[in-house]
N, CA, C and O atoms as a GROMACS GRO file, in nm:
protein
  376
    1UNK      N    1   3.958   2.866  -6.370
    1UNK     CA    2   4.002   2.957  -6.520
    1UNK      C    3   4.104   2.997  -6.421
    1UNK      O    4   4.062   3.070  -6.332
    2UNK      N    5   4.257   2.959  -6.416
    2UNK     CA    6   4.310   3.038  -6.330
    2UNK      C    7   4.304   3.168  -6.409
    2UNK      O    8   4.277   3.182  -6.528
    3UNK      N    9   4.340   3.276  -6.305
    3UNK     CA   10   4.283   3.436  -6.384
    3UNK      C   11   4.439   3.521  -6.397
    3UNK      O   12   4.454   3.634  -6.443
    4UNK      N   13   4.523   3.449  -6.354
    4UNK     CA   14   4.665   3.483  -6.394
    4UNK      C   15   4.718   3.526  -6.561
    4UNK      O   16   4.774   3.617  -6.622
    5UNK      N   17   4.650   3.374  -6.586
    5UNK     CA   18   4.655   3.348  -6.734
    5UNK      C   19   4.576   3.451  -6.849
    5UNK      O   20   4.463   3.492  -6.819
    6UNK      N   21   4.633   3.489  -6.971
    6UNK     CA   22   4.578   3.579  -7.041
    6UNK      C   23   4.458   3.491  -7.097
    6UNK      O   24   4.412   3.406  -7.021
    7UNK      N   25   4.393   3.510  -7.254
    7UNK     CA   26   4.335   3.429  -7.282
    7UNK      C   27   4.418   3.366  -7.387
    7UNK      O   28   4.372   3.262  -7.434
    8UNK      N   29   4.558   3.418  -7.444
    8UNK     CA   30   4.593   3.357  -7.509
    8UNK      C   31   4.654   3.199  -7.467
    8UNK      O   32   4.666   3.097  -7.534
    9UNK      N   33   4.689   3.231  -7.318
    9UNK     CA   34   4.794   3.135  -7.235
    9UNK      C   35   4.718   3.065  -7.187
    9UNK      O   36   4.769   2.954  -7.198
   10UNK      N   37   4.591   3.051  -7.123
   10UNK     CA   38   4.465   2.981  -7.143
   10UNK      C   39   4.435   2.870  -7.248
   10UNK      O   40   4.417   2.757  -7.204
   11UNK      N   41   4.428   2.897  -7.411
   11UNK     CA   42   4.430   2.916  -7.453
   11UNK      C   43   4.524   2.754  -7.508
   11UNK      O   44   4.496   2.644  -7.554
   12UNK      N   45   4.631   2.824  -7.470
   12UNK     CA   46   4.756   2.717  -7.494
   12UNK      C   47   4.813   2.621  -7.384
   12UNK      O   48   4.918   2.557  -7.392
   13UNK      N   49   4.706   2.624  -7.255
   13UNK     CA   50   4.690   2.537  -7.160
   13UNK      C   51   4.590   2.482  -7.156
   13UNK      O   52   4.587   2.383  -7.083
   14UNK      N   53   4.509   2.507  -7.206
   14UNK     CA   54   4.409   2.442  -7.249
   14UNK      C   55   4.416   2.279  -7.343
   14UNK      O   56   4.397   2.161  -7.313
   15UNK      N   57   4.460   2.362  -7.478
   15UNK     CA   58   4.537   2.235  -7.573
   15UNK      C   59   4.669   2.138  -7.491
   15UNK      O   60   4.732   2.085  -7.582
   16UNK      N   61   4.701   2.118  -7.420
   16UNK     CA   62   4.839   2.118  -7.289
   16UNK      C   63   4.729   2.010  -7.284
   16UNK      O   64   4.756   1.903  -7.339
   17UNK      N   65   4.588   2.028  -7.214
   17UNK     CA   66   4.531   1.943  -7.083
   17UNK      C   67   4.441   1.859  -7.196
   17UNK      O   68   4.349   1.804  -7.136
   18UNK      N   69   4.436   1.827  -7.350
   18UNK     CA   70   4.306   1.725  -7.394
   18UNK      C   71   4.472   1.638  -7.372
   18UNK      O   72   4.568   1.677  -7.440
   19UNK      N   73   4.479   1.594  -7.332
   19UNK     CA   74   4.567   1.489  -7.330
   19UNK      C   75   4.494   1.379  -7.214
   19UNK      O   76   4.485   1.416  -7.097
   20UNK      N   77   4.448   1.257  -7.250
   20UNK     CA   78   4.384   1.188  -7.177
   20UNK      C   79   4.399   1.166  -7.012
   20UNK      O   80   4.514   1.141  -6.973
   21UNK      N   81   4.275   1.176  -6.894
   21UNK     CA   82   4.426   1.147  -6.744
   21UNK      C   83   4.458   1.313  -6.776
   21UNK      O   84   4.351   1.366  -6.747
   22UNK      N   85   4.514   1.378  -6.804
   22UNK     CA   86   4.589   1.513  -6.770
   22UNK      C   87   4.501   1.644  -6.754
   22UNK      O   88   4.544   1.758  -6.768
   23UNK      N   89   4.390   1.614  -6.728
   23UNK     CA   90   4.300   1.759  -6.725
   23UNK      C   91   4.273   1.845  -6.608
   23UNK      O   92   4.202   1.828  -6.509
   24UNK      N   93   4.323   1.908  -6.632
   24UNK     CA   94   4.267   1.996  -6.510
   24UNK      C   95   4.182   2.057  -6.442
   24UNK      O   96   4.208   2.177  -6.437
   25UNK      N   97   4.038   2.010  -6.353
   25UNK     CA   98   3.992   2.070  -6.310
   25UNK      C   99   4.018   2.195  -6.229
   25UNK      O  100   4.099   2.194  -6.136
   26UNK      N  101   3.942   2.316  -6.268
   26UNK     CA  102   3.930   2.460  -6.123
   26UNK      C  103   3.781   2.442  -6.096
   26UNK      O  104   3.673   2.422  -6.152
   27UNK      N  105   3.858   2.467  -5.942
   27UNK     CA  106   3.717   2.431  -5.886
   27UNK      C  107   3.700   2.582  -5.735
   27UNK      O  108   3.773   2.584  -5.636
   28UNK      N  109   3.644   2.635  -5.749
   28UNK     CA  110   3.654   2.772  -5.569
   28UNK      C  111   3.721   2.650  -5.460
   28UNK      O  112   3.669   2.539  -5.475
   29UNK      N  113   3.834   2.661  -5.349
   29UNK     CA  114   3.825   2.630  -5.257
   29UNK      C  115   3.762   2.746  -5.126
   29UNK      O  116   3.790   2.863  -5.102
   30UNK      N  117   3.663   2.645  -5.057
   30UNK     CA  118   3.620   2.732  -4.976
   30UNK      C  119   3.689   2.783  -4.846
   30UNK      O  120   3.733   2.687  -4.783
   31UNK      N  121   3.721   2.935  -4.766
   31UNK     CA  122   3.783   2.960  -4.706
   31UNK      C  123   3.769   2.905  -4.563
   31UNK      O  124   3.661   2.868  -4.515
   32UNK      N  125   3.890   2.902  -4.498
   32UNK     CA  126   3.840   2.755  -4.393
   32UNK      C  127   3.882   2.641  -4.366
   32UNK      O  128   3.943   2.596  -4.464
   33UNK      N  129   3.880   2.588  -4.302
   33UNK     CA  130   3.796   2.438  -4.237
   33UNK      C  131   3.659   2.424  -4.343
   33UNK      O  132   3.579   2.513  -4.371
   34UNK      N  133   3.661   2.274  -4.394
   34UNK     CA  134   3.542   2.224  -4.454
   34UNK      C  135   3.523   2.135  -4.449
   34UNK      O  136   3.623   2.097  -4.388
   35UNK      N  137   3.461   2.041  -4.467
   35UNK     CA  138   3.422   1.886  -4.522
   35UNK      C  139   3.372   1.816  -4.636
   35UNK      O  140   3.256   1.846  -4.662
   36UNK      N  141   3.421   1.737  -4.706
   36UNK     CA  142   3.397   1.710  -4.860
   36UNK      C  143   3.303   1.571  -4.838
   36UNK      O  144   3.331   1.459  -4.795
   37UNK      N  145   3.135   1.655  -4.907
   37UNK     CA  146   3.049   1.516  -4.851
   37UNK      C  147   3.034   1.513  -4.968
   37UNK      O  148   3.012   1.614  -5.035
   38UNK      N  149   3.044   1.363  -5.027
   38UNK     CA  150   2.993   1.358  -5.092
   38UNK      C  151   2.799   1.377  -5.178
   38UNK      O  152   2.690   1.399  -5.124
   39UNK      N  153   2.827   1.361  -5.290
   39UNK     CA  154   2.656   1.374  -5.382
   39UNK      C  155   2.636   1.211  -5.451
   39UNK      O  156   2.549   1.172  -5.530
   40UNK      N  157   2.717   1.158  -5.406
   40UNK     CA  158   2.678   1.034  -5.514
   40UNK      C  159   2.756   0.958  -5.483
   40UNK      O  160   2.818   0.967  -5.378
   41UNK      N  161   2.775   0.836  -5.593
   41UNK     CA  162   2.866   0.662  -5.566
   41UNK      C  163   3.021   0.770  -5.608
   41UNK      O  164   3.121   0.786  -5.538
   42UNK      N  165   2.993   0.824  -5.735
   42UNK     CA  166   3.114   0.912  -5.798
   42UNK      C  167   3.200   0.999  -5.665
   42UNK      O  168   3.142   1.067  -5.581
   43UNK      N  169   3.331   0.980  -5.672
   43UNK     CA  170   3.400   1.026  -5.570
   43UNK      C  171   3.413   1.141  -5.633
   43UNK      O  172   3.403   1.256  -5.590
   44UNK      N  173   3.442   1.093  -5.765
   44UNK     CA  174   3.481   1.332  -5.769
   44UNK      C  175   3.358   1.399  -5.804
   44UNK      O  176   3.344   1.487  -5.889
   45UNK      N  177   3.263   1.346  -5.724
   45UNK     CA  178   3.121   1.442  -5.783
   45UNK      C  179   3.146   1.451  -5.588
   45UNK      O  180   3.132   1.345  -5.528
   46UNK      N  181   3.180   1.569  -5.514
   46UNK     CA  182   3.140   1.589  -5.429
   46UNK      C  183   3.198   1.736  -5.453
   46UNK      O  184   3.263   1.795  -5.539
   47UNK      N  185   3.116   1.771  -5.282
   47UNK     CA  186   3.135   1.947  -5.239
   47UNK      C  187   3.222   1.965  -5.126
   47UNK      O  188   3.249   1.858  -5.071
   48UNK      N  189   3.265   2.046  -5.085
   48UNK     CA  190   3.333   2.077  -4.949
   48UNK      C  191   3.191   2.216  -4.930
   48UNK      O  192   3.119   2.272  -5.013
   49UNK      N  193   3.205   2.226  -4.751
   49UNK     CA  194   3.094   2.231  -4.736
   49UNK      C  195   3.184   2.285  -4.657
   49UNK      O  196   3.288   2.220  -4.645
   50UNK      N  197   3.170   2.437  -4.570
   50UNK     CA  198   3.226   2.467  -4.395
   50UNK      C  199   3.203   2.423  -4.300
   50UNK      O  200   3.086   2.388  -4.284
   51UNK      N  201   3.301   2.399  -4.187
   51UNK     CA  202   3.295   2.328  -4.094
   51UNK      C  203   3.207   2.412  -3.960
   51UNK      O  204   3.122   2.360  -3.888
   52UNK      N  205   3.245   2.525  -3.954
   52UNK     CA  206   3.183   2.625  -3.881
   52UNK      C  207   3.021   2.657  -3.873
   52UNK      O  208   2.984   2.751  -3.803
   53UNK      N  209   2.953   2.600  -3.926
   53UNK     CA  210   2.791   2.596  -3.967
   53UNK      C  211   2.767   2.554  -3.849
   53UNK      O  212   2.844   2.531  -3.756
   54UNK      N  213   2.664   2.545  -3.859
   54UNK     CA  214   2.571   2.523  -3.694
   54UNK      C  215   2.505   2.360  -3.790
   54UNK      O  216   2.474   2.355  -3.909
   55UNK      N  217   2.499   2.231  -3.675
   55UNK     CA  218   2.446   2.121  -3.710
   55UNK      C  219   2.314   2.100  -3.779
   55UNK      O  220   2.268   1.997  -3.828
   56UNK      N  221   2.269   2.213  -3.772
   56UNK     CA  222   2.092   2.226  -3.811
   56UNK      C  223   2.158   2.283  -3.939
   56UNK      O  224   2.162   2.191  -4.021
   57UNK      N  225   2.208   2.387  -3.986
   57UNK     CA  226   2.222   2.392  -4.104
   57UNK      C  227   2.310   2.304  -4.166
   57UNK      O  228   2.318   2.311  -4.288
   58UNK      N  229   2.351   2.255  -4.128
   58UNK     CA  230   2.476   2.161  -4.202
   58UNK      C  231   2.423   2.027  -4.264
   58UNK      O  232   2.474   1.957  -4.352
   59UNK      N  233   2.286   2.007  -4.184
   59UNK     CA  234   2.192   1.820  -4.204
   59UNK      C  235   2.127   1.927  -4.308
   59UNK      O  236   2.080   1.873  -4.408
   60UNK      N  237   2.118   2.025  -4.305
   60UNK     CA  238   1.987   2.068  -4.378
   60UNK      C  239   2.001   2.116  -4.529
   60UNK      O  240   1.915   2.135  -4.615
   61UNK      N  241   2.143   2.129  -4.535
   61UNK     CA  242   2.238   2.196  -4.624
   61UNK      C  243   2.218   2.068  -4.708
   61UNK      O  244   2.153   2.059  -4.812
   62UNK      N  245   2.289   1.967  -4.640
   62UNK     CA  246   2.376   1.840  -4.697
   62UNK      C  247   2.238   1.814  -4.776
   62UNK      O  248   2.212   1.864  -4.886
   63UNK      N  249   2.152   1.726  -4.700
   63UNK     CA  250   1.999   1.751  -4.758
   63UNK      C  251   1.952   1.724  -4.829
   63UNK      O  252   1.905   1.625  -4.885
   64UNK      N  253   1.974   1.932  -4.837
   64UNK     CA  254   1.935   2.005  -4.981
   64UNK      C  255   2.009   1.976  -5.084
   64UNK      O  256   1.963   2.025  -5.187
   65UNK      N  257   2.155   1.886  -5.105
   65UNK     CA  258   2.241   1.943  -5.200
   65UNK      C  259   2.180   1.806  -5.202
   65UNK      O  260   2.059   1.789  -5.198
   66UNK      N  261   2.238   1.743  -5.206
   66UNK     CA  262   2.182   1.535  -5.242
   66UNK      C  263   2.065   1.515  -5.306
   66UNK      O  264   2.064   1.445  -5.407
   67UNK      N  265   1.905   1.594  -5.244
   67UNK     CA  266   1.845   1.540  -5.285
   67UNK      C  267   1.807   1.646  -5.454
   67UNK      O  268   1.721   1.628  -5.540
   68UNK      N  269   1.931   1.767  -5.438
   68UNK     CA  270   1.911   1.836  -5.566
   68UNK      C  271   2.033   1.775  -5.635
   68UNK      O  272   2.061   1.864  -5.716
   69UNK      N  273   2.147   1.653  -5.658
   69UNK     CA  274   2.213   1.689  -5.708
   69UNK      C  275   2.212   1.647  -5.812
   69UNK      O  276   2.327   1.670  -5.848
   70UNK      N  277   2.130   1.568  -5.947
   70UNK     CA  278   2.101   1.550  -6.034
   70UNK      C  279   2.121   1.698  -6.124
   70UNK      O  280   2.118   1.697  -6.248
   71UNK      N  281   2.146   1.838  -6.036
   71UNK     CA  282   2.108   2.028  -6.108
   71UNK      C  283   2.278   2.048  -6.144
   71UNK      O  284   2.314   2.127  -6.231
   72UNK      N  285   2.370   1.970  -6.068
   72UNK     CA  286   2.484   2.007  -6.054
   72UNK      C  287   2.547   1.958  -6.170
   72UNK      O  288   2.536   1.835  -6.181
   73UNK      N  289   2.616   2.020  -6.269
   73UNK     CA  290   2.666   1.966  -6.396
   73UNK      C  291   2.858   1.992  -6.290
   73UNK      O  292   2.880   2.066  -6.194
   74UNK      N  293   2.967   1.885  -6.373
   74UNK     CA  294   3.105   1.936  -6.375
   74UNK      C  295   3.196   1.926  -6.482
   74UNK      O  296   3.313   1.964  -6.485
   75UNK      N  297   3.146   1.886  -6.549
   75UNK     CA  298   3.219   1.978  -6.651
   75UNK      C  299   3.107   2.022  -6.800
   75UNK      O  300   3.001   1.962  -6.819
   76UNK      N  301   3.154   2.124  -6.883
   76UNK     CA  302   3.092   2.190  -6.981
   76UNK      C  303   3.038   2.055  -7.054
   76UNK      O  304   2.917   2.036  -7.061
   77UNK      N  305   3.134   1.960  -7.108
   77UNK     CA  306   3.070   1.833  -7.180
   77UNK      C  307   2.906   1.804  -7.102
   77UNK      O  308   2.802   1.821  -7.165
   78UNK      N  309   2.908   1.779  -7.018
   78UNK     CA  310   2.763   1.742  -6.972
   78UNK      C  311   2.679   1.904  -7.016
   78UNK      O  312   2.558   1.918  -7.003
   79UNK      N  313   2.722   1.954  -7.040
   79UNK     CA  314   2.555   2.098  -7.075
   79UNK      C  315   2.551   2.028  -7.206
   79UNK      O  316   2.570   1.921  -7.148
   80UNK      N  317   2.544   1.993  -7.327
   80UNK     CA  318   2.500   1.956  -7.424
   80UNK      C  319   2.475   2.080  -7.528
   80UNK      O  320   2.365   2.053  -7.574
   81UNK      N  321   2.533   2.239  -7.608
   81UNK     CA  322   2.435   2.306  -7.655
   81UNK      C  323   2.445   2.458  -7.566
   81UNK      O  324   2.378   2.562  -7.573
   82UNK      N  325   2.569   2.416  -7.474
   82UNK     CA  326   2.608   2.607  -7.427
   82UNK      C  327   2.701   2.574  -7.478
   82UNK      O  328   2.736   2.459  -7.505
   83UNK      N  329   2.771   2.704  -7.503
   83UNK     CA  330   2.849   2.680  -7.560
   83UNK      C  331   2.965   2.751  -7.478
   83UNK      O  332   2.920   2.859  -7.439
   84UNK      N  333   3.086   2.734  -7.439
   84UNK     CA  334   3.179   2.692  -7.362
   84UNK      C  335   3.206   2.882  -7.288
   84UNK      O  336   3.208   2.921  -7.171
   85UNK      N  337   3.222   2.955  -7.421
   85UNK     CA  338   3.231   3.132  -7.431
   85UNK      C  339   3.178   3.156  -7.396
   85UNK      O  340   3.212   3.262  -7.344
   86UNK      N  341   2.994   3.112  -7.354
   86UNK     CA  342   2.887   3.191  -7.256
   86UNK      C  343   2.928   3.061  -7.130
   86UNK      O  344   3.046   3.034  -7.108
   87UNK      N  345   2.895   3.041  -7.108
   87UNK     CA  346   2.922   2.905  -7.002
   87UNK      C  347   3.066   2.970  -6.917
   87UNK      O  348   3.056   2.929  -6.801
   88UNK      N  349   3.152   3.027  -6.927
   88UNK     CA  350   3.287   3.048  -6.896
   88UNK      C  351   3.315   3.176  -6.885
   88UNK      O  352   3.309   3.223  -6.998
   89UNK      N  353   3.354   3.286  -6.780
   89UNK     CA  354   3.394   3.360  -6.718
   89UNK      C  355   3.512   3.420  -6.731
   89UNK      O  356   3.576   3.343  -6.659
   90UNK      N  357   3.645   3.552  -6.793
   90UNK     CA  358   3.781   3.501  -6.746
   90UNK      C  359   3.804   3.635  -6.673
   90UNK      O  360   3.731   3.733  -6.690
   91UNK      N  361   3.883   3.634  -6.613
   91UNK     CA  362   3.932   3.806  -6.530
   91UNK      C  363   4.024   3.746  -6.527
   91UNK      O  364   4.062   3.637  -6.484
   92UNK      N  365   4.085   3.890  -6.613
   92UNK     CA  366   4.265   3.921  -6.673
   92UNK      C  367   4.287   4.015  -6.564
   92UNK      O  368   4.245   4.131  -6.570
   93UNK      N  369   4.375   3.952  -6.427
   93UNK     CA  370   4.396   4.065  -6.338
   93UNK      C  371   4.498   4.047  -6.327
   93UNK      O  372   4.532   3.930  -6.338
   94UNK      N  373   4.637   4.180  -6.290
   94UNK     CA  374   4.759   4.153  -6.279
   94UNK      C  375   4.775   4.194  -6.154
   94UNK      O  376   4.885   4.186  -6.100
   0.00000   0.00000   0.00000
């Protein structure tokens, strides 16, 4: 979510994004250099990990994430039964 928007502006933005193929996906971006690690065959389901990690830690982290890939949810639609108002939070910062 873009914290620069008010709740009303966020709802208006959300309505704009309802058109198929125009949905925006907001995700945090790691600080510094990173590499993309795919968690499956779908290229949109990948994570970013920092390149500054030691090789052993990087391999262990990658193995752990791939082993538990089914635990990740990429959108609220993949979490039926959870109200998006509960699953999301918004920080209004000037």
